[in-house]
C-alpha positions as CSV (number, residue, x, y, z in Angstrom):
1,X,55.3,101.2,113.1
2,X,58.8,101.5,111.3
3,X,60.9,100.1,114.6
4,X,59.2,97.1,115.4
5,X,60.4,94.7,113.5
6,X,62.2,91.0,114.0
7,X,65.4,92.9,113.8
8,X,64.3,95.3,116.8
9,X,62.6,92.3,118.8
10,X,66.0,90.4,118.2
11,X,68.5,93.0,119.4
12,X,66.5,95.1,121.8
13,X,67.6,98.1,120.1
14,X,64.9,101.0,119.6
15,X,65.7,101.5,116.0
16,X,66.5,99.1,112.9
17,X,69.1,101.0,112.0
18,X,73.4,99.4,112.1
19,X,76.4,101.0,111.7
20,X,78.1,99.0,109.2
21,X,81.6,97.5,110.7
22,X,84.6,99.3,109.5
23,X,88.1,97.2,108.8
24,X,90.8,98.4,110.4
25,X,91.4,102.2,111.9
26,X,88.3,103.0,110.0
27,X,86.5,101.8,113.2
28,X,86.1,104.0,116.5
29,X,84.8,103.5,119.9
30,X,83.8,107.1,119.7
31,X,81.4,106.1,116.2
32,X,80.2,102.6,117.8
33,X,78.9,104.3,121.0
34,X,77.3,107.4,119.6
35,X,75.4,104.5,117.5
36,X,74.2,102.8,119.9
37,X,73.7,105.4,122.1
38,X,71.0,106.7,119.5
39,X,69.1,103.3,120.0
40,X,70.8,102.3,116.7
41,X,73.6,99.1,117.0
42,X,77.0,100.3,116.2
43,X,79.6,98.0,115.1
44,X,83.2,97.9,115.2
45,X,85.3,95.6,112.6
46,X,88.0,93.6,114.2
47,X,89.1,91.9,111.4
48,X,93.0,92.7,111.4
49,X,93.0,93.0,115.9
50,X,95.1,90.0,118.2
51,X,92.6,88.6,120.6
52,X,94.0,90.9,123.2
53,X,93.7,93.9,121.4
54,X,90.0,92.9,120.8
55,X,89.5,92.9,124.4
56,X,91.3,96.2,124.9
57,X,89.1,97.6,122.2
58,X,85.5,96.0,123.7
59,X,86.1,97.9,126.7
60,X,87.1,101.4,125.3
61,X,83.8,101.4,123.8
62,X,82.1,100.2,127.2
63,X,83.5,103.5,128.7
64,X,81.5,105.6,126.4
65,X,78.1,103.2,126.0
66,X,76.0,100.2,127.9
67,X,74.3,100.1,125.4
68,X,74.5,96.6,122.5
69,X,77.0,96.9,120.1
70,X,78.2,94.2,117.3
71,X,81.6,93.2,116.8
72,X,82.8,91.8,113.5
73,X,84.9,89.3,111.9
74,X,86.3,87.6,109.1
75,X,85.8,83.5,108.5
76,X,88.1,83.3,106.1
77,X,90.8,85.2,107.2
78,X,93.3,83.9,104.1
79,X,93.4,83.0,100.6
80,X,94.1,79.6,99.8
81,X,97.1,80.7,97.7
82,X,98.8,81.9,100.3
83,X,100.5,78.5,101.0
84,X,102.1,78.3,97.5
85,X,103.3,82.3,98.0
86,X,106.8,81.4,97.7
87,X,109.3,84.4,97.5
88,X,109.6,84.0,93.5
89,X,105.8,85.0,93.5
90,X,106.6,87.5,96.0
91,X,109.3,89.3,93.4
92,X,107.0,89.2,90.6
93,X,104.4,91.3,92.9
94,X,106.6,93.6,94.0
95,X,107.6,94.2,90.3
96,X,104.1,95.4,89.7
97,X,104.4,98.4,92.3
98,X,108.3,99.1,91.8
99,X,107.9,102.2,90.0
100,X,105.8,103.4,92.6
101,X,108.1,102.6,95.4
102,X,111.0,103.9,93.5
103,X,108.7,107.3,92.9
104,X,108.2,107.8,96.2
105,X,111.6,106.7,97.5
106,X,110.6,104.0,99.7
107,X,112.2,100.3,100.2
108,X,109.3,97.1,99.4
109,X,108.7,95.3,102.0
110,X,110.8,92.2,102.8
111,X,109.8,88.6,102.4
112,X,108.4,86.9,103.8
113,X,105.4,89.3,105.0
114,X,104.2,89.2,108.2
115,X,101.1,87.3,109.8
116,X,97.6,88.4,110.6
117,X,95.5,87.3,113.6
118,X,93.5,84.0,113.0
119,X,89.8,83.6,112.5
120,X,89.9,80.9,115.2
121,X,92.0,82.6,118.1
122,X,89.6,86.2,117.3
123,X,86.3,84.5,118.1
124,X,87.9,83.4,121.8
125,X,87.7,87.2,122.4
126,X,84.5,87.5,121.5
127,X,83.5,84.1,123.9
128,X,85.0,86.6,126.7
129,X,84.1,89.8,125.5
130,X,80.4,88.6,125.2
131,X,79.1,92.0,122.8
132,X,75.0,92.1,122.6
133,X,75.9,91.0,118.4
134,X,78.8,89.2,116.7
135,X,78.3,89.6,113.0
136,X,80.7,87.8,110.5
137,X,82.2,87.8,107.0
138,X,83.2,85.6,104.1
139,X,81.9,82.7,105.5
140,X,79.4,81.0,108.8
141,X,81.4,79.8,111.7
142,X,81.7,76.0,112.9
143,X,78.3,75.1,114.6
144,X,80.4,74.8,117.3
145,X,81.0,78.4,117.7
146,X,77.6,79.5,116.9
147,X,76.3,76.6,119.5
148,X,78.8,78.9,122.5
149,X,77.3,82.1,121.0
150,X,73.8,81.0,121.8
151,X,74.8,80.0,125.3
152,X,76.4,83.0,126.2
153,X,73.6,85.1,124.6
154,X,75.6,86.6,121.6
155,X,73.2,86.9,119.0
156,X,74.9,86.0,115.6
157,X,74.8,87.8,112.7
158,X,76.1,86.5,108.9
159,X,76.4,88.0,105.8
160,X,75.1,87.7,102.0
161,X,76.1,88.8,98.7
162,X,73.4,86.0,97.3
163,X,70.2,84.2,97.6
164,X,72.1,81.1,98.1
165,X,74.4,82.6,100.6
166,X,71.2,84.1,103.0
167,X,69.9,80.7,102.7
168,X,73.2,79.0,103.7
169,X,73.2,81.3,107.1
170,X,69.7,80.8,108.1
171,X,70.0,76.8,107.5
172,X,73.1,76.9,109.6
173,X,71.4,78.4,112.9
174,X,72.4,81.8,112.4
175,X,70.2,84.4,114.1
176,X,70.3,86.9,111.6
177,X,71.4,88.1,107.8
178,X,72.5,90.9,106.4
179,X,71.8,90.8,102.2
180,X,74.9,93.3,101.0
181,X,74.6,94.6,97.5
182,X,77.3,94.9,95.0
183,X,76.7,98.8,95.5
184,X,78.0,98.6,98.9
185,X,81.2,100.3,99.5
186,X,84.4,98.2,101.1
187,X,84.8,94.5,100.4
188,X,82.3,92.3,98.4
189,X,82.2,89.1,100.9
190,X,80.8,86.2,99.2
191,X,81.7,82.8,100.4
192,X,80.1,80.5,97.8
193,X,80.9,81.5,94.2
194,X,83.5,84.3,93.4
195,X,82.9,88.2,94.3
196,X,82.8,88.6,90.9
197,X,80.0,86.2,90.0
198,X,77.9,87.6,93.0
199,X,77.2,91.4,92.1
200,X,73.7,91.5,93.2
201,X,72.4,95.0,93.4
202,X,70.8,95.8,96.8
203,X,67.5,96.5,96.0
204,X,66.9,93.6,94.0
205,X,68.6,91.2,96.4
206,X,66.3,92.2,99.2
207,X,63.3,90.8,97.8
208,X,64.9,87.8,96.9
209,X,65.8,86.9,100.3
210,X,62.8,88.4,102.2
211,X,60.8,85.6,100.3
212,X,63.5,82.7,101.1
213,X,64.1,83.2,104.5
214,X,62.3,83.8,107.9
215,X,64.7,85.3,110.3
216,X,65.4,89.1,110.4
217,X,66.7,90.6,107.3
218,X,69.3,93.7,107.2
219,X,69.5,95.3,103.8
220,X,73.0,96.7,102.8
221,X,74.5,99.0,99.9
222,X,73.1,101.8,98.6
223,X,71.1,103.3,101.7
224,X,72.7,106.7,102.6
225,X,69.5,108.5,104.1
226,X,66.1,108.0,105.3
227,X,64.9,107.2,101.2
228,X,67.3,104.5,101.1
229,X,65.7,102.9,104.7
230,X,61.9,103.3,103.3
231,X,63.3,101.6,100.3
232,X,65.2,98.8,101.8
233,X,61.9,98.5,104.5
234,X,59.6,98.5,101.6
235,X,60.9,95.8,99.9
236,X,60.8,93.5,102.7
237,X,64.1,94.2,105.3
238,X,63.9,94.4,108.6
239,X,66.5,96.6,109.6
240,X,69.4,98.6,107.5
241,X,73.3,98.6,107.8
242,X,74.1,102.1,106.6
243,X,78.3,102.2,105.9
244,X,79.8,104.9,103.7
245,X,77.3,108.0,105.5
246,X,78.6,106.7,109.0
247,X,82.1,106.3,107.4
248,X,82.2,109.9,106.2
249,X,81.2,111.6,109.6
250,X,83.5,112.8,111.9
251,X,83.0,110.1,114.6
252,X,84.4,107.7,112.2
253,X,88.3,106.5,112.4
254,X,89.1,107.6,108.7
255,X,91.7,110.3,107.8
256,X,90.2,113.8,107.1
257,X,91.1,113.4,103.6
258,X,89.0,109.8,103.1
259,X,86.0,112.2,104.3
260,X,86.9,114.7,101.7
261,X,86.6,112.8,99.4
262,X,83.4,111.5,100.3
263,X,81.9,114.6,99.8
264,X,83.4,115.7,96.7
265,X,82.6,114.9,93.3
266,X,85.0,112.1,93.0
267,X,82.8,110.3,95.1
268,X,80.6,109.7,91.9
269,X,83.3,107.1,90.3
270,X,83.5,104.3,92.2
271,X,85.1,100.6,91.1
272,X,85.6,97.5,92.2
273,X,89.3,96.6,92.6
274,X,91.9,94.0,94.2
275,X,94.7,96.2,94.4
276,X,94.5,97.5,97.7
277,X,93.5,93.7,99.8
278,X,93.8,91.0,97.1
279,X,90.0,90.5,98.0
280,X,87.7,92.5,95.5
281,X,86.2,96.3,97.3
282,X,84.7,98.9,96.0
283,X,86.5,102.7,96.5
284,X,86.7,106.2,94.7
285,X,89.0,105.4,91.4
286,X,92.3,107.0,91.3
287,X,95.8,106.6,89.5
288,X,96.7,103.3,91.1
289,X,93.3,101.8,90.4
290,X,93.3,102.6,87.2
291,X,96.9,101.9,86.6
292,X,96.9,98.9,87.8
293,X,93.0,97.9,86.7
294,X,94.8,94.8,84.3
295,X,96.8,92.9,86.7
296,X,93.5,91.8,88.8
297,X,94.8,88.3,88.6
298,X,98.5,89.0,89.0
299,X,98.1,90.8,93.1
300,X,99.4,88.9,96.6
301,X,96.7,86.6,97.9
302,X,94.8,88.5,100.8
303,X,95.8,89.5,103.2
304,X,99.6,89.8,101.9
305,X,98.3,92.2,99.3
306,X,97.3,94.8,101.8
307,X,100.8,94.7,103.6
308,X,102.9,95.2,100.1
309,X,100.4,98.3,98.9
310,X,100.4,99.6,102.8
311,X,104.1,100.3,102.2
312,X,102.6,103.2,99.7
313,X,101.0,104.6,102.1
314,X,97.2,103.2,101.4
315,X,96.7,102.6,105.2
316,X,96.3,103.3,108.4
317,X,93.4,105.4,108.1
318,X,95.1,108.7,109.6
319,X,98.0,108.7,106.9
320,X,97.6,111.5,105.0
321,X,99.7,109.8,102.1
322,X,99.3,110.7,98.7
323,X,95.8,110.3,97.6
324,X,96.4,108.9,94.3
325,X,98.0,105.9,96.2
326,X,95.2,105.6,99.2
327,X,92.5,103.4,99.3
328,X,89.1,105.4,99.7
329,X,86.1,103.1,100.1
330,X,83.0,104.3,99.2
331,X,79.9,102.5,98.2
332,X,77.9,104.0,95.2
333,X,75.4,106.2,97.0
334,X,78.1,108.2,98.5
335,X,77.1,111.3,96.1
336,X,74.2,111.9,98.3
337,X,76.1,112.5,101.5
338,X,74.7,115.2,103.4
339,X,76.1,114.8,107.2
340,X,79.2,115.1,108.9
341,X,78.3,114.5,112.0
342,X,77.0,110.8,113.3
343,X,74.3,112.1,115.8
344,X,72.9,114.7,113.5
345,X,72.5,111.9,110.7
346,X,71.0,109.2,113.1
347,X,68.3,112.0,114.1
348,X,67.4,113.2,110.4
349,X,66.9,109.7,109.3
350,X,64.2,109.4,112.7
351,X,62.8,112.6,111.8
352,X,62.2,111.7,108.3
353,X,61.1,108.3,108.9
354,X,58.2,109.3,111.6
355,X,57.1,112.2,110.2
């Protein structure tokens, strides 16, 4: 039975389907609840939110579902280079984008750029909220944090982009591991080596990890329909995490234009870029990604880069800004998307898997 796996036994979910956690306003309480209510595991990306905002978000989710859900955080919440990012370096980065600011008649942001929430504060909110599942990317929390989760009955899920990372996650005592391939949309969340040196495809990564770890294995990247689910589970996955296909549904927090892009021919052409956040991520090609692809090493470090391009209208998700300057996260499986409604999408996967 495809529903009886190490993952469903661990989490108590009916189906081994996880909705990928989206950062910022791309997540929504509605989508999280819809997936959980359908028997999967809904997720919410809490990376840009303060501890108090996270408590509010969890409250909104619990108004819509009594089922298990997952909150996701970034362990490494800023690049080391942030410490050396001075006014001179700031001016150089602004110089790269000056023509775009001038064309839009917008003033660039001022130095210093505002700070973002710290992981150490955010994780305290996780302890207060006590979600069924706490997942994380860009590293592994301390042993003390993992032990506190065990004491509170919170299931932990780490994210790996390579076999070495998956083994490190298991050795740390994390309950389950997501193996995310380079075909996935959004950020490449490598933490042992540079993401550029960790670009393993999903269907090469899954069997490697399946042969090496005993904890439940969740496959992510390039999975957008039941064919992908079947393939991942045939290669040894205990569950799948689906991102782009859920992002494309009306229940997600993204913009109308983003959804339209995901169902357009443009979704055939994705690229890995640092232009939007300072960290390598996959999205649909546009003017900004192509004109600035030779400046990858010159952008501001994470999270400062996002605060600069944010002024150009790259964010938030509900902004209908110039599409040629906007971040449209998408995985390489986007061209096979069919469903605009999350309930219909889940139902279709379940029906095909059970037939």
